[in-house]
C-alpha positions as CSV (number, residue, x, y, z in Angstrom):
1,M,-0.3,-68.7,47.9
2,L,-2.3,-66.0,46.2
3,T,-3.5,-64.8,49.6
4,T,0.0,-64.7,50.9
5,L,1.3,-62.6,48.0
6,L,-1.6,-60.2,48.3
7,A,-0.9,-59.7,52.0
8,L,2.8,-59.1,51.3
9,S,1.9,-56.5,48.6
10,L,-0.4,-54.6,51.0
11,A,2.1,-54.6,53.8
12,A,5.1,-53.5,51.7
13,P,4.1,-51.4,48.6
14,L,6.7,-50.9,45.9
15,A,8.8,-47.8,46.3
16,A,7.7,-44.7,44.4
17,D,9.9,-43.3,41.6
18,P,12.7,-41.1,42.9
19,T,11.7,-37.5,43.4
20,I,13.2,-34.5,41.7
21,T,13.3,-31.3,43.7
22,L,14.4,-27.7,43.2
23,T,15.6,-25.6,46.1
24,L,15.9,-21.8,46.0
25,S,19.0,-20.9,47.9
26,P,18.3,-18.5,50.8
27,Q,21.6,-16.8,50.0
28,V,20.1,-15.5,46.7
29,Q,16.3,-15.7,47.3
30,T,15.6,-14.0,50.6
31,E,11.8,-13.7,50.3
32,P,9.0,-16.1,49.4
33,Y,9.0,-16.8,45.7
34,S,6.1,-16.8,43.3
35,G,6.7,-17.6,39.6
36,R,7.6,-20.4,37.3
37,V,10.4,-22.9,37.9
38,Y,12.0,-25.2,35.4
39,L,13.9,-28.4,35.1
40,V,15.9,-28.4,31.8
41,L,17.7,-31.4,30.3
42,A,19.9,-31.5,27.2
43,K,22.5,-33.6,25.5
44,G,26.1,-32.4,25.5
45,T,27.9,-30.0,27.8
46,R,26.2,-26.7,27.0
47,A,24.2,-25.2,29.8
48,P,20.6,-26.3,29.2
49,R,19.2,-22.9,30.2
50,R,21.0,-21.3,27.3
51,M,19.0,-23.5,24.9
52,M,15.5,-22.7,26.2
53,S,14.7,-20.3,23.4
54,D,15.9,-22.5,20.6
55,W,12.9,-23.2,18.4
56,F,14.5,-25.8,16.2
57,N,16.6,-27.8,18.7
58,P,14.9,-27.2,22.1
59,P,16.0,-28.9,25.3
60,Q,13.7,-31.1,27.3
61,I,11.7,-28.8,29.6
62,F,9.6,-29.5,32.6
63,S,8.0,-26.6,34.5
64,L,5.4,-25.5,37.0
65,D,4.1,-22.4,38.8
66,V,4.6,-21.9,42.5
67,T,3.2,-19.3,44.9
68,G,4.8,-18.1,48.1
69,Q,7.5,-20.7,48.0
70,A,9.8,-20.4,51.0
71,P,13.5,-20.2,50.3
72,G,15.3,-23.4,51.3
73,A,12.2,-25.5,51.1
74,P,12.3,-28.1,48.2
75,I,9.9,-27.8,45.3
76,D,8.8,-31.2,44.0
77,I,8.9,-31.1,40.2
78,S,8.4,-34.9,39.8
79,S,4.9,-34.2,38.4
80,P,5.3,-31.0,36.3
81,A,2.4,-29.1,35.0
82,F,4.1,-28.6,31.7
83,S,6.4,-30.8,29.7
84,F,8.0,-30.4,26.3
85,P,8.8,-32.2,24.0
86,K,8.2,-35.3,26.1
87,T,6.5,-36.2,29.3
88,M,8.6,-37.3,32.2
89,A,7.3,-40.9,31.7
90,G,8.3,-40.8,28.1
91,L,11.8,-39.4,28.5
92,T,14.4,-41.5,26.8
93,A,16.9,-43.3,29.0
94,G,20.4,-42.0,28.8
95,S,22.8,-39.4,30.0
96,Y,21.9,-35.7,30.2
97,T,23.1,-32.3,31.4
98,I,20.5,-31.0,33.8
99,Q,19.8,-27.6,35.3
100,G,17.1,-25.9,37.4
101,V,15.8,-22.4,36.7
102,A,13.6,-19.9,38.4
103,R,12.3,-16.9,36.5
104,R,12.5,-13.5,38.4
105,N,13.1,-10.9,35.7
106,R,9.9,-9.1,34.7
107,D,11.2,-7.6,31.5
108,H,13.2,-10.3,29.8
109,Y,11.5,-12.7,27.5
110,V,13.7,-15.8,27.9
111,A,13.5,-17.6,31.2
112,G,16.9,-18.2,32.7
113,S,18.5,-15.5,30.7
114,G,17.2,-12.3,32.3
115,E,19.2,-10.4,34.8
116,G,18.3,-11.7,38.3
117,D,17.0,-15.0,37.2
118,L,18.2,-18.0,39.3
119,H,19.6,-21.3,38.2
120,S,21.6,-24.2,39.4
121,K,25.0,-25.2,38.2
122,P,24.8,-27.6,35.2
123,Q,25.5,-31.2,36.2
124,E,25.4,-34.6,34.6
125,M,22.7,-37.2,35.4
126,T,21.5,-40.5,34.1
127,W,17.8,-41.1,33.4
128,P,15.9,-42.9,34.9
129,L,17.0,-41.8,38.3
130,S,18.1,-44.4,40.8
131,A,17.9,-42.0,43.8
132,P,16.2,-38.7,44.6
133,L,17.8,-35.6,43.0
134,N,17.8,-32.1,44.4
135,L,19.1,-29.1,42.4
136,T,20.0,-25.9,44.4
137,L,19.3,-22.7,42.5
138,D,22.2,-20.6,43.9
139,Q,23.4,-18.8,40.8
140,T,22.1,-15.4,39.7
141,V,22.1,-14.3,36.0
142,A,24.3,-11.2,35.8
143,A,23.5,-8.2,33.6
144,T,25.0,-8.3,30.1
145,A,27.1,-5.2,29.5
146,F,26.6,-3.2,26.3
147,R,30.1,-3.0,24.7
148,E,30.5,0.5,23.4
149,T,33.1,1.4,20.7
150,A,34.2,4.6,19.0
151,N,31.1,4.7,16.9
152,V,28.6,2.4,18.7
153,K,26.9,4.0,21.7
154,L,24.3,3.0,24.2
155,F,21.4,5.3,24.8
156,T,18.9,4.9,27.6
157,I,16.0,6.9,28.9
158,K,13.3,6.3,31.5
159,S,9.9,6.1,29.9
160,K,7.3,8.0,31.8
161,L,4.5,6.6,29.6
162,L,5.5,2.9,30.1
163,S,6.4,3.5,33.8
164,D,3.0,5.0,34.5
165,F,1.3,2.2,32.7
166,H,3.1,-0.6,34.6
167,G,3.5,1.2,37.9
168,R,7.3,0.7,38.0
169,D,10.3,2.1,36.2
170,I,10.7,1.0,32.6
171,T,13.8,2.0,30.6
172,L,13.9,2.4,26.9
173,R,17.2,1.4,25.3
174,A,18.8,1.9,21.9
175,G,22.1,1.1,20.2
176,V,23.4,4.0,18.1
177,A,25.7,3.4,15.2
178,L,27.3,6.7,14.4
179,P,28.3,7.8,10.8
180,Q,31.9,8.4,9.7
181,G,32.7,12.1,10.2
182,W,30.4,12.4,13.2
183,S,31.8,14.3,16.2
184,E,30.5,15.2,19.6
185,G,30.9,19.0,19.3
186,A,30.0,19.4,15.6
187,K,27.1,21.7,14.7
188,E,25.8,19.7,11.7
189,T,23.0,17.2,12.1
190,W,22.6,13.8,10.4
191,P,19.7,11.8,9.0
192,T,18.5,8.8,11.0
193,V,17.4,5.3,10.1
194,Y,15.6,3.3,12.8
195,F,16.2,-0.4,12.4
196,I,13.7,-2.6,14.3
197,S,15.2,-6.1,14.9
198,G,13.2,-9.2,14.5
199,F,12.0,-11.5,17.3
200,G,15.0,-12.3,19.5
201,G,16.9,-9.2,18.4
202,S,17.7,-6.2,20.5
203,H,19.5,-2.8,20.7
204,R,22.7,-4.8,20.7
205,D,22.2,-5.4,17.0
206,A,23.5,-1.9,16.4
207,G,27.0,-3.3,16.2
208,M,26.4,-4.8,12.8
209,F,25.9,-1.3,11.4
210,A,29.3,-0.2,12.5
211,R,31.3,-2.4,10.1
212,G,30.5,-0.4,7.0
213,G,28.9,-3.4,5.3
214,G,26.1,-1.2,4.0
215,G,28.4,0.8,1.8
216,S,29.3,4.5,1.8
217,D,25.6,5.6,2.1
218,Q,25.1,3.7,5.3
219,R,28.3,5.3,6.7
220,R,26.7,8.8,6.3
221,V,23.6,8.0,8.4
222,I,23.0,7.5,12.1
223,T,21.4,4.1,12.4
224,I,19.4,3.7,15.7
225,V,18.4,0.3,16.9
226,P,15.7,0.5,19.7
227,D,15.3,-2.5,22.0
228,P,11.9,-4.1,21.2
229,T,12.0,-6.8,23.9
230,N,9.8,-7.1,26.9
231,H,8.4,-9.8,29.2
232,W,6.1,-11.1,26.5
233,G,8.6,-11.1,23.7
234,H,8.6,-8.3,21.1
235,C,6.6,-5.1,21.7
236,V,6.4,-4.3,17.9
237,F,6.2,-0.7,19.0
238,A,2.4,-0.7,19.0
239,D,0.3,0.6,21.9
240,S,-1.4,-2.3,23.6
241,A,-3.9,-3.0,26.4
242,N,-1.4,-5.5,27.9
243,T,2.1,-4.3,27.2
244,G,1.5,-0.6,27.3
245,P,2.1,2.4,25.0
246,W,5.3,1.3,23.2
247,G,4.5,3.1,20.0
248,R,4.0,6.4,21.8
249,A,7.0,5.8,24.0
250,L,9.2,5.4,20.9
251,V,7.9,8.4,19.0
252,E,7.3,10.8,21.9
253,E,10.1,9.9,24.2
254,L,13.0,8.0,22.7
255,I,13.2,9.5,19.2
256,P,13.4,13.2,20.2
257,A,15.8,12.5,23.0
258,V,18.2,10.2,21.1
259,E,18.3,12.6,18.1
260,K,19.0,15.6,20.2
261,Q,21.9,13.8,22.0
262,F,23.5,12.5,18.8
263,H,22.7,15.3,16.4
264,G,19.9,13.7,14.5
265,P,17.1,15.6,12.7
266,A,15.4,16.6,16.0
267,G,18.6,18.3,17.0
268,E,18.4,20.8,14.1
269,A,17.9,24.2,15.5
270,G,14.9,26.0,13.9
271,A,13.8,23.0,11.8
272,T,10.1,22.5,11.4
273,A,8.4,19.1,12.1
274,V,8.1,18.5,8.4
275,Q,11.8,19.2,7.8
276,V,12.7,16.9,10.7
277,A,10.5,14.0,9.5
278,A,12.0,14.3,6.0
279,R,15.3,13.1,7.3
280,R,14.1,10.2,9.4
281,Y,13.3,6.7,8.1
282,V,12.3,3.3,9.6
283,T,13.1,-0.2,8.5
284,G,13.2,-3.7,10.0
285,I,12.8,-7.4,9.4
286,S,10.3,-10.0,10.6
287,S,8.6,-8.7,13.7
288,G,10.6,-5.6,13.1
289,G,9.4,-5.5,9.5
290,W,5.8,-5.4,10.8
291,S,6.9,-2.8,13.3
292,S,8.4,-0.5,10.7
293,L,5.2,-0.7,8.5
294,W,3.0,-0.2,11.5
295,L,5.0,2.9,12.7
296,Q,4.8,4.4,9.2
297,V,1.1,3.9,8.9
298,T,0.3,4.9,12.5
299,Y,2.6,7.9,12.5
300,P,2.7,8.9,8.9
301,G,4.1,12.4,9.6
302,V,7.0,11.2,11.7
303,F,8.9,9.2,9.1
304,A,9.9,9.9,5.5
305,G,9.5,6.3,4.5
306,C,9.5,2.7,5.7
307,W,11.4,-0.3,4.2
308,S,9.7,-3.4,5.6
309,H,11.4,-6.8,5.0
310,S,9.8,-10.2,5.5
311,P,7.2,-8.7,7.9
312,D,5.1,-10.7,10.4
313,P,1.5,-11.0,9.1
314,V,0.4,-7.6,7.7
315,D,-3.0,-9.1,6.7
316,F,-4.8,-11.3,9.1
317,R,-6.6,-13.1,6.3
318,D,-3.3,-14.9,5.8
319,F,-1.8,-15.3,9.3
320,Q,0.9,-17.7,8.3
321,Q,-1.6,-19.4,5.9
322,I,-4.5,-19.0,8.4
323,D,-7.5,-16.8,7.8
324,L,-8.2,-15.7,11.3
325,Y,-11.6,-14.2,10.4
326,A,-12.9,-17.4,8.7
327,P,-15.7,-19.4,10.4
328,G,-14.2,-22.4,12.1
329,A,-10.6,-21.2,11.8
330,N,-8.1,-23.5,13.5
331,M,-4.5,-22.9,14.3
332,Y,-3.4,-26.5,14.4
333,T,-5.1,-28.1,11.3
334,D,-6.3,-26.9,7.9
335,A,-9.7,-27.6,6.4
336,Q,-8.5,-31.1,5.3
337,G,-7.3,-31.9,8.8
338,A,-3.6,-31.7,7.9
339,R,-1.2,-30.3,10.5
340,R,-0.4,-26.6,10.0
341,P,3.3,-25.8,9.7
342,V,4.8,-22.7,11.1
343,A,8.2,-23.0,9.5
344,R,9.8,-24.6,6.5
345,S,13.2,-25.1,4.9
346,G,12.8,-25.2,1.2
347,D,10.0,-27.5,0.4
348,K,10.2,-29.3,3.8
349,N,8.0,-28.3,6.8
350,I,10.2,-28.3,9.9
351,L,8.0,-26.9,12.6
352,F,4.3,-27.2,13.3
353,Y,1.9,-25.0,15.2
354,K,0.7,-27.5,17.8
355,E,4.2,-28.4,18.9
356,F,5.4,-24.8,18.7
357,V,2.6,-23.7,21.0
358,A,3.3,-26.6,23.4
359,M,6.8,-25.4,23.7
360,E,5.6,-21.9,24.5
361,S,3.2,-23.2,27.1
362,A,6.1,-24.9,28.9
363,L,8.2,-21.8,28.8
364,G,5.6,-19.3,29.7
365,P,5.4,-15.6,28.5
366,G,8.1,-14.7,26.0
367,G,7.2,-16.8,22.9
368,Q,6.3,-15.6,19.5
369,I,2.6,-16.6,19.6
370,Q,2.1,-15.3,23.1
371,S,3.9,-12.1,22.0
372,F,1.3,-11.6,19.3
373,E,-1.5,-12.1,21.8
374,A,0.1,-9.8,24.3
375,V,0.1,-6.9,21.8
376,F,-3.1,-7.6,19.8
377,S,-5.5,-9.0,22.3
378,P,-7.6,-7.2,24.9
379,R,-6.9,-7.9,28.5
380,G,-8.9,-10.8,29.8
381,G,-10.8,-11.1,33.1
382,D,-7.7,-12.8,34.7
383,G,-5.6,-9.8,33.8
384,L,-3.8,-11.7,31.1
385,P,-4.0,-11.2,27.3
386,A,-7.1,-12.9,25.9
387,P,-6.0,-16.1,24.1
388,L,-6.6,-16.1,20.3
389,F,-7.3,-19.8,20.3
390,D,-8.0,-22.8,22.5
391,R,-4.7,-24.4,23.4
392,A,-6.1,-27.9,23.4
393,T,-8.1,-27.8,20.2
394,G,-6.5,-25.0,18.2
395,N,-10.0,-23.4,17.6
396,V,-9.8,-19.7,17.0
397,D,-12.0,-17.5,19.2
398,P,-14.0,-15.3,16.8
399,A,-14.4,-12.6,19.4
400,T,-10.7,-12.3,20.0
401,A,-9.9,-12.4,16.3
402,K,-12.4,-9.5,15.9
403,A,-10.6,-7.6,18.6
404,W,-7.3,-8.0,16.6
405,E,-8.7,-6.0,13.7
406,P,-7.1,-2.7,14.7
407,Y,-3.7,-4.3,14.3
408,D,-4.4,-5.7,10.8
409,I,-2.4,-3.3,8.7
410,S,-4.1,-4.1,5.4
411,L,-7.5,-3.7,7.0
412,T,-6.4,-0.4,8.6
413,L,-5.4,0.9,5.2
414,R,-8.8,-0.2,3.7
415,R,-10.8,1.4,6.5
416,N,-8.8,4.7,6.6
417,W,-7.7,5.1,3.0
418,K,-9.1,8.5,2.4
419,A,-7.4,10.0,5.4
420,L,-4.1,8.0,5.2
421,S,-3.3,7.9,1.5
422,P,-2.2,11.5,1.1
423,K,0.2,11.1,4.0
424,L,1.8,7.9,2.7
425,V,2.8,8.9,-0.9
426,G,6.2,7.4,-1.6
427,K,6.6,6.0,1.9
428,L,5.6,2.3,1.6
429,H,8.2,-0.2,0.6
430,V,7.4,-3.8,1.6
431,Y,9.3,-7.0,0.5
432,G,8.4,-10.6,1.2
433,G,10.2,-13.7,0.0
434,S,8.5,-16.3,-2.1
435,A,10.3,-18.9,0.0
436,D,9.8,-17.2,3.4
437,N,10.7,-19.7,6.1
438,F,7.7,-18.7,8.2
439,F,5.0,-18.5,5.4
440,L,4.8,-14.7,5.6
441,D,4.7,-14.1,1.9
442,G,0.9,-14.7,1.6
443,A,0.1,-11.7,3.8
444,V,2.4,-9.5,1.7
445,E,0.6,-10.7,-1.4
446,K,-2.7,-9.7,0.1
447,L,-1.4,-6.3,1.1
448,A,-0.2,-5.8,-2.5
449,A,-3.7,-6.8,-3.7
450,T,-5.3,-4.4,-1.3
451,L,-3.2,-1.5,-2.5
452,K,-3.9,-2.4,-6.1
453,E,-7.6,-2.3,-5.4
454,L,-7.5,0.9,-3.5
455,D,-5.0,2.7,-5.8
456,P,-5.1,1.1,-9.3
457,E,-2.8,3.7,-10.8
458,N,-0.4,3.5,-7.8
459,T,-0.5,7.2,-7.1
460,L,0.9,6.3,-3.8
461,H,4.1,5.0,-5.5
462,A,4.0,2.1,-3.1
463,D,6.6,-0.7,-3.7
464,V,5.1,-3.9,-2.3
465,K,6.7,-7.0,-3.8
466,I,7.3,-10.7,-3.5
467,I,11.0,-11.4,-4.3
468,P,11.3,-14.8,-6.1
469,G,13.4,-17.3,-4.1
470,M,14.0,-15.0,-1.2
471,T,13.8,-16.6,2.2
472,H,13.2,-14.9,5.6
473,A,15.7,-12.1,4.9
474,I,16.3,-8.4,4.2
475,H,16.0,-7.5,0.5
476,Q,19.4,-5.9,0.2
477,P,18.9,-3.9,-3.1
478,A,15.9,-2.2,-1.5
479,Q,17.8,-1.5,1.7
480,A,20.5,0.2,-0.4
481,V,17.8,2.4,-1.9
482,L,16.8,3.4,1.7
483,Y,20.3,4.4,2.7
484,K,20.8,6.3,-0.5
485,A,17.7,8.3,0.2
486,A,18.7,8.9,3.8
487,A,22.3,9.8,2.9
488,S,21.1,12.4,0.4
489,T,20.3,14.7,3.4
490,A,23.6,14.1,5.2
491,P,26.3,16.8,5.7
492,S,28.2,17.3,2.5
493,A,31.7,16.5,3.9
494,T,33.3,13.4,2.4
495,P,33.2,10.6,5.0
496,A,36.4,9.1,6.3
497,P,37.2,5.4,5.4
498,A,35.1,2.9,7.3
499,E,36.5,2.0,10.7
500,A,37.0,-1.7,11.5
501,V,34.7,-2.1,14.5
502,P,33.7,-5.3,16.3
503,A,30.0,-6.1,16.8
504,G,28.3,-4.4,19.7
505,K,27.3,-7.6,21.4
């Protein structure tokens, strides 16, 4: 009997699990494709691809990289290289909305959302599969129009610096919120405030400055919101071996051009560089908070002051509670072996480094941690940013951490204090929240301690504070001080009442 059963099993093996394939439609993909493809599943009716950047409620993601894939030929994704949050074998049985995605856009940081990316139509499925499933990627992501209004305008300029670096055309974008009383043909010029959005924000955020919510002072200033996004995430407007000269592109290309077109300080006939800089400010939150402080320290003569809110780590001895320079530093666990959190809500940790990184690995370039590496790391032998840490163990690479030192703002001030301090008098305003959702307060505290050590009498008049109870937010009282300072150099005419304007998105 045993022999008979064995013979039957060898002659007729059990059927393999049903395959899942993705097919790039020849109608939209006419050439062989190389890149990352995705299978995305989610509960509910929302298109799964639109949830791929959700840190706190991510969809199920399976992905793999393909090279030279012929259009029309199926891609077997039944054994994906990357899975998050579950493996295919561990996926919970039930009903899902499913969608296939192929990433083609080289400048957008979210797969399936960039202009030109491909995807299938969302459809319902039941897991586990009872039959093979093929998804045809025949839909193309369209460009998202910038909605201009009477006082919110789009500004674009080709960047020669970035185009030369990347060997293809790169466009700089900014949303421009114009003040009340501004007119195209007027001779007067207006002060400018550059607002750098946080991770996930863009030039489209200019719309929120058109509603007059910042009070009368804000309505007397041009607020310019440059687009910080790129393929790797957020450029933070720092020059980088991987992402290119974003800082120089902003300062040397975008700022002079946008101010001349919209009557900002650079459009003032006969004004000296000092006079121009005295009417230009920079501010931002989160990654934009880091950017604003970096720009002020790196280009001290270009801005009259920075107001940095809840900035990304400004001292790498406290990189969201991790001392990157410490021997044996690990991104996933602390010295006691406990999991390192990356986000909290009140007293509850809600996101942890290891899982956060696993999600980024499944998505590919465009995540927050990879964005840091893209800007701060040297270029590796494979042409990609050198990883800060081992993805399997979390162990920090001391050589890469050392290479990050030029982007450690606190360290930059310590090393260059004699040269920088005279140029930064009255210009540094940094605000962290004691309840910051991403544990960014510790680095602000270390920056404050550094400045206290370097300048015990605060001759710099720096204002670096931890605001009790504040979460990951803009410190509004300080922002009001910024706009009051900027508005003090505005044309003297009384502004008209605030116009009710919808958001620019």
